[in-house]
C-alpha positions in Angstrom: -42.2 33.3 8.0 -43.5 30.1 6.0 -45.8 28.8 7.7 -46.0 24.6 7.4 -48.5 22.1 8.4 -47.2 19.5 11.1 -47.1 16.7 8.3 -45.0 19.0 6.5 -42.5 19.8 9.0 -42.3 15.7 9.4 -41.7 15.7 5.7 -38.6 17.9 6.0 -37.3 16.9 8.8 -37.2 13.4 7.7 -36.0 14.6 4.6 -33.1 16.5 6.3 -32.1 13.3 8.6 -31.7 11.1 5.2 -29.5 13.5 3.6 -27.5 13.7 6.4 -27.2 10.3 6.8 -26.4 10.2 3.7 -23.5 12.4 4.2 -22.2 10.6 7.5 -22.0 7.5 5.4 -20.1 9.0 2.1 -17.3 11.0 4.7 -17.2 7.8 6.7 -16.5 5.2 3.5 -13.7 8.0 2.6 -12.1 8.2 5.7 -12.0 4.8 6.5 -11.4 3.1 3.5 -13.9 0.5 4.2 -14.5 -2.0 1.5 -17.6 -3.7 2.8 -20.1 -0.3 3.0 -23.7 -1.0 2.3 -23.5 1.2 -0.7 -21.4 -0.9 -2.8 -22.8 -4.5 -2.0 -25.4 -4.0 -4.6 -23.0 -2.3 -7.5 -20.5 -5.3 -7.7 -20.5 -9.1 -9.3 -20.5 -11.9 -7.5 -17.0 -12.7 -6.9 -15.3 -15.2 -4.5 -13.6 -13.8 -1.5 -10.4 -14.7 -2.5 -9.4 -16.6 -5.6 -6.2 -17.7 -6.6 -4.6 -16.0 -9.8 -2.3 -19.4 -10.5 -5.7 -21.6 -10.3 -8.3 -19.4 -11.7 -10.3 -20.8 -14.7 -11.0 -18.6 -17.3 -14.7 -18.6 -16.3 -13.5 -17.4 -13.2 -11.9 -14.8 -14.5 -14.1 -13.6 -16.9 -16.6 -13.0 -13.8 -13.7 -10.7 -12.1 -14.6 -6.8 -12.4 -13.1 -5.5 -15.5 -12.0 -8.3 -16.7 -13.2 -10.0 -20.4 -12.3 -13.0 -22.2 -9.2 -11.2 -24.0 -7.8 -10.2 -20.8 -8.7 -13.4 -19.2 -7.1 -15.4 -21.9 -4.3 -12.9 -21.9 -3.7 -13.8 -18.4 -3.5 -17.7 -18.4 -1.1 -17.3 -21.4 1.0 -15.3 -19.2 0.8 -17.5 -16.6 1.8 -20.7 -18.5 4.1 -19.1 -20.1 6.1 -17.7 -16.8 5.2 -20.8 -15.0 2.8 -19.0 -12.6 2.2 -15.3 -11.1 4.7 -14.8 -7.8 2.8 -11.5 -7.2 -0.5 -9.7 -7.8 1.6 -6.7 -9.5 2.8 -8.7 -12.1 -0.5 -8.3 -13.4 0.4 -5.2 -14.8 2.1 -6.6 -18.0 -1.1 -8.0 -19.1 -2.6 -5.5 -21.6 -5.8 -4.2 -21.0 -4.9 -4.5 -16.9 -4.7 -1.0 -15.6 -3.4 0.5 -12.4 -7.3 1.3 -11.6 -7.8 -2.3 -12.3 -4.9 -3.8 -10.9 -6.1 -1.9 -7.4 -9.5 -3.5 -7.2 -7.8 -7.1 -8.5 -5.6 -7.0 -5.2 -8.9 -6.7 -3.3 -10.0 -10.5 -4.8 -6.9 -12.1 -5.9 -4.4 -14.1 -4.2 -1.2 -15.9 -4.8 -0.6 -19.0 -3.1 
């Protein structure tokens, strides 16, 4: 049997509790689909809660996750040529907007 000092026991207990808390948060996030978990707060850019795709400027579009200048220009061109978007899913027709990107953008963009 390993003999540990009281301080070593406390460190092991603390690390074990941190591990259990991390696993618990991970399971919670996966099972609930939580979009506002503290794990992701620092990894995302600051974006508005809801941005109207038909009114968004080029700068606002480029500030969105995974949207660069070329994609923003393509969104604005498509918006102008078709008289605006009627649904967010129409962004699938824009070159560079994949299903994964569209899934992320659906949480941020709206059509009014």
